[in-house]
N, C-alpha and C positions, 0 to 999 in steps of 0.2 A: 037247032042251034043252042038251045037251052042245055041239051045233053053235052054238047062240046064244051060249053062254058063250065059246066059242072065238073067235067073231066079235067079241065085246065086248072080249076081251083083245087081239085084233089091232088093233082101232080104238084102244084105249087105248095100246098100244105105239107105234102110228103117230103118235098125238097127242103122246105123250111125246117121241118122237124129233124130231118137228117143233118142239116147244117147246124142247128142248135145242139144236137147230140154231139156232133164232132167238136163244136166249140166248148161244150161242157167238159168233154174228155180232155181236150188240150188244156183247158184252164185247170183242171184237177191235176194233170201231170206237172204243170208249171208250179202250182202250189206245193206239190210234194217235193219238187226240186228245191224250191225256196226254203221249205221247211228243213230239208236236209242241209242246205247251206247255212242256215241260221244255227242249226245244231253244231255243225263243224266250227263255225265262227265262235260260238259260245264256249265250246270245249277249248279252242285255242286261246281265248281270253282267260279262261280259268287256269290253264297251264302257265300262261304268261304271268298272271297274278301270283301264282304259287312260286314261280322262279324269282320274281321281284321280291317277295317276302323272304325267300331263302337268302337272297343277296343282301337284303337289309340286315337280317340276323347275322350273317357272316361279317358284314361291315361293323355291326355293333361289337361283336367279339373281338375283331381286330383293333377297333378303337379302344376297347378296354385293355387289351394287351399292350397297345402303344402307350396308353397313359400310365400303366404299371411300370413299364420299361423306363419311361421318362422320370417317374418318381424315384425308381431305383438308381438311375444315373445321377439325379440330383443329390441323392443321399451319398452316393459314392464320391461325387465331386466335393461335397461338404466334408467327408471324412478325409479325402486326399489333401484338401486345402488345410484342414486342421493338422494333419501330419506334416505338411510342409512348414507350417508356422512353428512346429515343435522341432523341426530339423530332422525328422525321421526320413523324409523323402526329399530329394533334390528337384 
C-alpha cells in the first residue's frame, strides 16, 4: 500500500509540475501581449502629442497672421478716414 501511495504522490507531483509549467507559459504569453499593447498605446500617444503640437504651432501662426491683418486693416481704415475728412474720398 505504501508503494501505491508513493506512486499517487509522484503522479500528483508530476501533474502539479505540468500545471504550473502551463500556467507559467500562459502568464508569460499574456505578459508579452500586454507589453506589446503598452508599446502600441505609447506610440499612439506620442503621435497624438506630436499632432497636437503641430496644431498649436499652426494656430499660433494663424493667430499672428490674423493680428497682422487686423493691424493693417486698422491702418487702412485710419488712412481712408483721413482721406474722407480731406474730401479725397466720398
